VOBA-418447 format. One record per atom (N, C-alpha, C, O, CB): residue number from 1; atom name; residue in one letter; x, y, z. Coordinates in nm, 3 decimals, decimal comma. Glycine has a CB too. Example, Ala and Ser with C-alpha at 12.3 -4.5 7.8 and 13.67 -1.06 7.14 Angstrom:
<recs>
   nr  atom  rest        x        y        z
    1     N     A    1,319   -0,569    0,780
    1    CA     A    1,230   -0,450    0,780
    1     C     A    1,320   -0,330    0,780
    1     O     A    1,424   -0,332    0,846
    1    CB     A    1,131   -0,447    0,905
    2     N     S    1,285   -0,225    0,708
    2    CA     S    1,367   -0,106    0,714
    2     C     S    1,290    0,003    0,787
    2     O     S    1,341    0,114    0,804
    2    CB     S    1,408   -0,060    0,572
</recs>
This chain:
<recs>
   nr  atom  rest        x        y        z
    1     N     S    0,079   -0,110   -0,007
    1    CA     S   -0,003   -0,008   -0,011
    1     C     S    0,104    0,125    0,006
    1     O     S    0,212    0,124    0,063
    1    CB     S   -0,120   -0,028    0,105
    2     N     Y    0,040    0,234   -0,061
    2    CA     Y    0,108    0,364   -0,056
    2     C     Y    0,075    0,451    0,067
    2     O     Y   -0,040    0,468    0,108
    2    CB     Y    0,075    0,440   -0,179
    3     N     G    0,185    0,505    0,121
    3    CA     G    0,168    0,571    0,234
    3     C     G    0,166    0,732    0,186
    3     O     G    0,209    0,773    0,077
    3    CB     G    0,284    0,526    0,341
    4     N     I    0,113    0,806    0,281
    4    CA     I    0,111    0,947    0,272
    4     C     I    0,270    0,994    0,301
    4     O     I    0,338    0,942    0,390
    4    CB     I   -0,002    1,010    0,381
    5     N     H    0,314    1,092    0,218
    5    CA     H    0,435    1,138    0,228
    5     C     H    0,428    1,273    0,215
    5     O     H    0,327    1,326    0,169
    5    CB     H    0,519    1,082    0,144
    6     N     D    0,550    1,353    0,261
    6    CA     D    0,570    1,483    0,236
    6     C     D    0,599    1,515    0,090
    6     O     D    0,667    1,437    0,024
    6    CB     D    0,670    1,528    0,320
    7     N     P    0,551    1,629    0,037
    7    CA     P    0,543    1,656   -0,099
    7     C     P    0,715    1,645   -0,155
    7     O     P    0,804    1,674   -0,074
    7    CB     P    0,462    1,815   -0,120
    8     N     I    0,743    1,614   -0,261
    8    CA     I    0,873    1,614   -0,305
    8     C     I    0,900    1,731   -0,405
    8     O     I    0,843    1,742   -0,514
    8    CB     I    0,904    1,482   -0,365
    9     N     V    0,981    1,805   -0,362
    9    CA     V    1,023    1,952   -0,439
    9     C     V    1,114    1,909   -0,550
    9     O     V    1,203    1,827   -0,528
    9    CB     V    1,111    2,074   -0,335
   10     N     I    1,092    1,966   -0,677
   10    CA     I    1,193    1,954   -0,772
   10     C     I    1,218    2,078   -0,825
   10     O     I    1,115    2,139   -0,853
   10    CB     I    1,165    1,862   -0,873
   11     N     G    1,323    2,137   -0,847
   11    CA     G    1,368    2,252   -0,901
   11     C     G    1,373    2,225   -1,063
   11     O     G    1,454    2,149   -1,115
   11    CB     G    1,507    2,291   -0,835
   12     N     H    1,285    2,291   -1,127
   12    CA     H    1,282    2,271   -1,274
   12     C     H    1,400    2,372   -1,339
   12     O     H    1,404    2,495   -1,335
   12    CB     H    1,121    2,307   -1,334
   13     N     R    1,495    2,275   -1,401
   13    CA     R    1,603    2,350   -1,475
   13     C     R    1,681    2,426   -1,376
   13     O     R    1,735    2,531   -1,409
   13    CB     R    1,546    2,447   -1,586
   14     N     G    1,691    2,374   -1,237
   14    CA     G    1,753    2,431   -1,110
   14     C     G    1,646    2,507   -1,055
   14     O     G    1,556    2,450   -0,991
   14    CB     G    1,884    2,523   -1,132
   15     N     S    1,647    2,656   -1,078
   15    CA     S    1,541    2,723   -1,026
   15     C     S    1,538    2,855   -1,114
   15     O     S    1,621    2,877   -1,203
   15    CB     S    1,556    2,744   -0,869
   16     N     A    1,431    2,942   -1,079
   16    CA     A    1,417    3,069   -1,163
   16     C     A    1,522    3,175   -1,114
   16     O     A    1,540    3,278   -1,178
   16    CB     A    1,264    3,132   -1,150
   17     N     Y    1,582    3,150   -1,015
   17    CA     Y    1,707    3,225   -0,962
   17     C     Y    1,832    3,209   -1,017
   17     O     Y    1,922    3,176   -0,940
   17    CB     Y    1,729    3,198   -0,836
   18     N     G    1,858    3,227   -1,147
   18    CA     G    1,969    3,180   -1,204
   18     C     G    1,950    3,153   -1,346
   18     O     G    1,838    3,117   -1,381
   18    CB     G    2,012    3,070   -1,136
   19     N     V    2,054    3,165   -1,446
   19    CA     V    2,023    3,096   -1,568
   19     C     V    1,989    2,964   -1,571
   19     O     V    2,060    2,888   -1,506
   19    CB     V    2,118    3,105   -1,646
   20     N     E    1,884    2,914   -1,642
   20    CA     E    1,843    2,778   -1,630
   20     C     E    1,962    2,670   -1,653
   20     O     E    2,048    2,700   -1,736
   20    CB     E    1,729    2,756   -1,730
   21     N     N    1,970    2,559   -1,593
   21    CA     N    2,049    2,449   -1,609
   21     C     N    2,197    2,485   -1,589
   21     O     N    2,288    2,422   -1,642
   21    CB     N    2,023    2,389   -1,740
   22     N     T    2,216    2,605   -1,498
   22    CA     T    2,361    2,611   -1,440
   22     C     T    2,374    2,572   -1,319
   22     O     T    2,272    2,540   -1,259
   22    CB     T    2,417    2,733   -1,439
   23     N     L    2,487    2,565   -1,258
   23    CA     L    2,520    2,526   -1,141
   23     C     L    2,467    2,637   -1,027
   23     O     L    2,449    2,602   -0,910
   23    CB     L    2,671    2,502   -1,145
   24     N     E    2,445    2,772   -1,073
   24    CA     E    2,402    2,878   -0,973
   24     C     E    2,249    2,841   -0,959
   24     O     E    2,195    2,845   -0,848
   24    CB     E    2,429    3,044   -1,028
   25     N     A    2,188    2,807   -1,062
   25    CA     A    2,033    2,773   -1,061
   25     C     A    2,001    2,644   -0,986
   25     O     A    1,897    2,629   -0,922
   25    CB     A    1,977    2,755   -1,212
   26     N     I    2,097    2,550   -0,997
   26    CA     I    2,074    2,420   -0,922
   26     C     I    2,108    2,456   -0,769
   26     O     I    2,035    2,414   -0,679
   26    CB     I    2,175    2,292   -0,982
   27     N     Q    2,220    2,535   -0,743
   27    CA     Q    2,238    2,587   -0,599
   27     C     Q    2,134    2,666   -0,544
   27     O     Q    2,107    2,652   -0,425
   27    CB     Q    2,355    2,667   -0,587
   28     N     S    2,063    2,758   -0,623
   28    CA     S    1,952    2,808   -0,576
   28     C     S    1,831    2,726   -0,530
   28     O     S    1,760    2,760   -0,435
   28    CB     S    1,918    2,883   -0,663
   29     N     A    1,814    2,619   -0,603
   29    CA     A    1,728    2,531   -0,573
   29     C     A    1,755    2,454   -0,436
   29     O     A    1,666    2,432   -0,353
   29    CB     A    1,721    2,450   -0,681
   30     N     I    1,867    2,421   -0,424
   30    CA     I    1,924    2,356   -0,300
   30     C     I    1,899    2,470   -0,179
   30     O     I    1,840    2,442   -0,074
   30    CB     I    2,098    2,316   -0,322
   31     N     D    1,940    2,571   -0,204
   31    CA     D    1,914    2,680   -0,089
   31     C     D    1,766    2,709   -0,057
   31     O     D    1,729    2,749    0,053
   31    CB     D    1,977    2,821   -0,131
   32     N     A    1,681    2,684   -0,166
   32    CA     A    1,532    2,710   -0,170
   32     C     A    1,463    2,580   -0,090
   32     O     A    1,346    2,583   -0,051
   32    CB     A    1,477    2,724   -0,339
   33     N     G    1,555    2,463   -0,070
   33    CA     G    1,498    2,343   -0,003
   33     C     G    1,445    2,230   -0,095
   33     O     G    1,375    2,138   -0,054
   33    CB     G    1,387    2,386    0,084
   34     N     A    1,486    2,248   -0,228
   34    CA     A    1,447    2,146   -0,326
   34     C     A    1,512    2,014   -0,298
   34     O     A    1,630    2,006   -0,267
   34    CB     A    1,483    2,189   -0,465
   35     N     N    1,431    1,911   -0,310
   35    CA     N    1,484    1,775   -0,288
   35     C     N    1,579    1,734   -0,410
   35     O     N    1,679    1,664   -0,400
   35    CB     N    1,360    1,670   -0,273
   36     N     Y    1,523    1,798   -0,542
   36    CA     Y    1,584    1,747   -0,651
   36     C     Y    1,605    1,871   -0,758
   36     O     Y    1,532    1,970   -0,754
   36    CB     Y    1,497    1,625   -0,705
   37     N     A    1,699    1,855   -0,842
   37    CA     A    1,696    1,965   -0,946
   37     C     A    1,688    1,884   -1,079
   37     O     A    1,779    1,806   -1,107
   37    CB     A    1,832    2,069   -0,939
   38     N     A    1,573    1,901   -1,166
   38    CA     A    1,591    1,845   -1,297
   38     C     A    1,666    1,941   -1,398
   38     O     A    1,644    2,061   -1,406
   38    CB     A    1,454    1,808   -1,351
   39     N     V    1,751    1,875   -1,470
   39    CA     V    1,823    1,944   -1,576
   39     C     V    1,790    1,881   -1,714
   39     O     V    1,727    1,775   -1,715
   39    CB     V    1,976    1,938   -1,549
   40     N     D    1,828    1,940   -1,833
   40    CA     D    1,810    1,898   -1,966
   40     C     D    1,940    1,869   -2,018
   40     O     D    2,033    1,947   -1,998
   40    CB     D    1,739    1,995   -2,049
   41     N     V    1,953    1,767   -2,079
   41    CA     V    2,084    1,693   -2,147
   41     C     V    2,049    1,687   -2,311
   41     O     V    1,954    1,625   -2,358
   41    CB     V    2,108    1,516   -2,076
   42     N     L    2,129    1,753   -2,375
   42    CA     L    2,137    1,716   -2,511
   42     C     L    2,266    1,690   -2,573
   42     O     L    2,360    1,750   -2,522
   42    CB     L    2,079    1,808   -2,581
   43     N     L    2,296    1,604   -2,683
   43    CA     L    2,425    1,574   -2,734
   43     C     L    2,473    1,691   -2,837
   43     O     L    2,398    1,745   -2,919
   43    CB     L    2,420    1,431   -2,804
   44     N     S    2,589    1,715   -2,820
   44    CA     S    2,661    1,782   -2,939
   44     C     S    2,678    1,714   -3,064
   44     O     S    2,636    1,599   -3,083
   44    CB     S    2,789    1,816   -2,903
   45     N     A    2,734    1,778   -3,146
   45    CA     A    2,765    1,696   -3,270
   45     C     A    2,852    1,582   -3,260
   45     O     A    2,825    1,475   -3,316
   45    CB     A    2,824    1,777   -3,366
   46     N     D    2,976    1,606   -3,175
   46    CA     D    3,056    1,498   -3,147
   46     C     D    3,013    1,409   -3,023
   46     O     D    3,091    1,343   -2,956
   46    CB     D    3,188    1,549   -3,131
   47     N     R    2,876    1,419   -3,002
   47    CA     R    2,819    1,312   -2,895
   47     C     R    2,861    1,357   -2,758
   47     O     R    2,866    1,266   -2,675
   47    CB     R    2,878    1,155   -2,920
   48     N     V    2,887    1,456   -2,724
   48    CA     V    2,925    1,517   -2,590
   48     C     V    2,802    1,567   -2,517
   48     O     V    2,746    1,668   -2,561
   48    CB     V    3,025    1,637   -2,609
   49     N     P    2,751    1,503   -2,404
   49    CA     P    2,648    1,551   -2,323
   49     C     P    2,659    1,711   -2,310
   49     O     P    2,769    1,761   -2,282
   49    CB     P    2,655    1,477   -2,183
   50     N     M    2,551    1,787   -2,330
   50    CA     M    2,553    1,914   -2,283
   50     C     M    2,426    1,961   -2,207
   50     O     M    2,314    1,937   -2,250
   50    CB     M    2,577    1,997   -2,393
   51     N     V    2,449    2,025   -2,094
   51    CA     V    2,323    2,070   -2,011
   51     C     V    2,265    2,189   -2,069
   51     O     V    2,312    2,302   -2,057
   51    CB     V    2,356    2,103   -1,860
   52     N     I    2,157    2,158   -2,135
   52    CA     I    2,083    2,275   -2,210
   52     C     I    1,947    2,209   -2,247
   52     O     I    1,936    2,089   -2,271
   52    CB     I    2,168    2,334   -2,353
   53     N     H    1,846    2,295   -2,250
   53    CA     H    1,700    2,266   -2,279
   53     C     H    1,684    2,274   -2,399
   53     O     H    1,665    2,169   -2,461
   53    CB     H    1,605    2,345   -2,221
   54     N     D    1,687    2,404   -2,473
   54    CA     D    1,660    2,417   -2,606
   54     C     D    1,745    2,337   -2,714
   54     O     D    1,857    2,300   -2,679
   54    CB     D    1,669    2,549   -2,630
   55     N     A    1,704    2,310   -2,832
   55    CA     A    1,781    2,236   -2,915
   55     C     A    1,847    2,332   -3,006
   55     O     A    1,938    2,295   -3,080
   55    CB     A    1,705    2,134   -2,985
   56     N     N    1,804    2,452   -3,002
   56    CA     N    1,867    2,557   -3,061
   56     C     N    1,905    2,683   -2,966
   56     O     N    1,829    2,716   -2,875
   56    CB     N    1,782    2,597   -3,169
   57     N     L    2,026    2,750   -2,992
   57    CA     L    2,074    2,839   -2,904
   57     C     L    2,024    2,978   -2,917
   57     O     L    2,073    3,064   -2,843
   57    CB     L    2,206    2,836   -2,912
   58     N     Q    1,930    3,009   -3,005
   58    CA     Q    1,873    3,155   -3,012
   58     C     Q    1,806    3,213   -2,910
   58     O     Q    1,811    3,336   -2,902
   58    CB     Q    1,790    3,170   -3,109
   59     N     R    1,743    3,152   -2,832
   59    CA     R    1,671    3,207   -2,699
   59     C     R    1,780    3,239   -2,601
   59     O     R    1,777    3,349   -2,545
   59    CB     R    1,565    3,095   -2,628
   60     N     L    1,877    3,152   -2,574
   60    CA     L    1,962    3,197   -2,450
   60     C     L    2,093    3,277   -2,516
   60     O     L    2,145    3,366   -2,448
   60    CB     L    2,015    3,051   -2,350
   61     N     S    2,144    3,248   -2,642
   61    CA     S    2,250    3,334   -2,674
   61     C     S    2,245    3,424   -2,787
   61     O     S    2,343    3,495   -2,813
   61    CB     S    2,352    3,263   -2,688
   62     N     G    2,134    3,427   -2,858
   62    CA     G    2,106    3,501   -2,957
   62     C     G    2,161    3,449   -3,108
   62     O     G    2,148    3,507   -3,216
   62    CB     G    2,154    3,628   -2,915
   63     N     H    2,227    3,320   -3,078
   63    CA     H    2,285    3,266   -3,202
   63     C     H    2,174    3,153   -3,273
   63     O     H    2,127    3,075   -3,189
   63    CB     H    2,438    3,193   -3,160
   64     N     N    2,139    3,137   -3,377
   64    CA     N    2,062    3,066   -3,453
   64     C     N    2,125    2,944   -3,509
   64     O     N    2,127    2,916   -3,628
   64    CB     N    2,015    3,145   -3,548
   65     N     K    2,188    2,860   -3,391
   65    CA     K    2,265    2,735   -3,413
   65     C     K    2,208    2,636   -3,319
   65     O     K    2,171    2,658   -3,204
   65    CB     K    2,421    2,752   -3,392
   66     N     N    2,206    2,516   -3,389
   66    CA     N    2,142    2,393   -3,324
   66     C     N    2,260    2,343   -3,241
   66     O     N    2,375    2,368   -3,278
   66    CB     N    2,081    2,273   -3,435
   67     N     V    2,232    2,271   -3,125
   67    CA     V    2,332    2,211   -3,029
   67     C     V    2,384    2,097   -3,102
   67     O     V    2,506    2,079   -3,094
   67    CB     V    2,271    2,166   -2,887
   68     N     H    2,301    2,000   -3,187
   68    CA     H    2,348    1,888   -3,245
   68     C     H    2,422    1,912   -3,367
   68     O     H    2,462    1,821   -3,439
   68    CB     H    2,246    1,803   -3,267
   69     N     D    2,443    2,045   -3,394
   69    CA     D    2,527    2,064   -3,518
   69     C     D    2,653    2,122   -3,477
   69     O     D    2,733    2,142   -3,568
   69    CB     D    2,460    2,155   -3,625
   70     N     L    2,689    2,154   -3,354
   70    CA     L    2,806    2,215   -3,310
   70     C     L    2,902    2,097   -3,222
   70     O     L    2,853    2,007   -3,154
   70    CB     L    2,760    2,349   -3,218
   71     N     P    3,025    2,119   -3,239
   71    CA     P    3,111    2,014   -3,157
   71     C     P    3,116    2,084   -3,009
   71     O     P    3,101    2,205   -2,989
   71    CB     P    3,280    1,988   -3,228
   72     N     A    3,139    1,994   -2,918
   72    CA     A    3,139    2,047   -2,766
   72     C     A    3,245    2,151   -2,760
   72     O     A    3,215    2,241   -2,680
   72    CB     A    3,172    1,926   -2,650
   73     N     K    3,350    2,167   -2,814
   73    CA     K    3,457    2,274   -2,793
   73     C     K    3,394    2,420   -2,833
   73     O     K    3,416    2,519   -2,763
   73    CB     K    3,595    2,239   -2,889
   74     N     Q    3,323    2,423   -2,939
   74    CA     Q    3,251    2,535   -2,997
   74     C     Q    3,142    2,578   -2,887
   74     O     Q    3,134    2,695   -2,850
   74    CB     Q    3,184    2,493   -3,143
   75     N     L    3,054    2,470   -2,833
   75    CA     L    2,960    2,516   -2,747
   75     C     L    3,007    2,562   -2,623
   75     O     L    2,928    2,605   -2,539
   75    CB     L    2,872    2,426   -2,728
</recs>
């Protein structure tokens, strides 16, 4: 049977206090009492995991480039 438990708090992309998916946002989620921090991972062109939500860099950097088209060193 399932017991009742305290809510589990998950910081989405870390938290709203910092740039999403950064160490600062994750630390902010921890500081706010989150139990977990959910981050997003995409692969670069050379198959290196990158912590980023958007497949395209336009929103965060202003560059209309896709994560999967660029090597890790360039990202």
